C-alpha angles and dihedrals in degrees: 000000000000119000118220113222118241130188094253146303092304088064090056092065090080115163109272094007123135110229110212144166119222137019105259145066125236122199103186127089089220090073112099126171118236092002109184115247117258123178093220091062096061122111103176119211088234133017114274121210116239113264094016112161125226105240134149118265114269117251126213119263115268092241091061095059131063117177122212091240092204112138110249128195130193109285094033119141136196146061095318090059090048089052090051092050094047091048092051090049090050090054095050101264124126113228093157124242115354092241101140093250119120103213139142096290092055090043092059090053090048090053091052091049093048092050092051090050097048096253120135105249114257137154092234117093105210140146100307094048093046090050091050090050088057094049106018128186122231117239115270110263108236098189110037096187095038124135114277091246112051145115121244120198114199106198092182094060095026095233136124123212122196113204119198119184089349096306129108099244098167131026119180144173113246141181116218134186115323095218089226113130112236144185118196134171122225139161105250130168091358100309139075112259137176118232125196132183147143098252094230132148102214120221118234145089120297142152132235113260130162124013141180134208122234123352115354119195115225130179087257100044143285124330121193117220093339121200110192121213107159116033107285093354117104146162107250144158119256136184089228120049105160128186092260134055106278109151132101088248105300124110108251119207133184112274095246090053091049088055093062104030096078090059091051104037113064132193119283093022115146117256117195119193118194142164136022132255119244114200115227 
């Protein structure tokens, strides 16, 4: 879904154009953009013990882990790749099946891990990444007094962390709104319409609302397993999740991550969006 550059927001107010924010379509009256957080609205994905504190997931002691240290490149196969995949899974990342094949799914998990650990994302697994896998950092907590079960979207690092019961249970690479104004034509509700927007993922505090299983057709394209949290903005799987913000406003995730998130992220769960992406 390419976005055509326009001079600015004034250009978006094209005659007959629908100005919108987000990349999806919600069909339930329960969906409200920027809904203020209220404890009574929460339906956690898992039970949370009373008084549970929101803390990063513990990581194994450095002495318990010894990485292979063999340089790996995309396409590599073998036991060292299996070790890498199992270690990422242990730390809350989602490299796919630990099958000893270093492909695109594992690469997305490697990117997420590198970003959390202050390493410039690359497909090559070398000294710095191996060292970090031995003594990993926990993701930076964006909301220190947040509810134990919540999602945090870090636009600066382009990652999403799902906390359940105070522990970081899932950490993933994402691609958020590109920030590039767009105007696109699409046939929607039986007639051809023109849609314009700013392709931004607004910061703020929200809650998960409506969702759909499988591919969901929006006026701006297809969303896989979308979970909406701010009007037409949703978490969703995508076939393209690059290292830079590229969406119309939604939070894109790798397809394998989008397969498991719906079973972990319930309705009414807080979603906190923070930061801003600075292009190199």
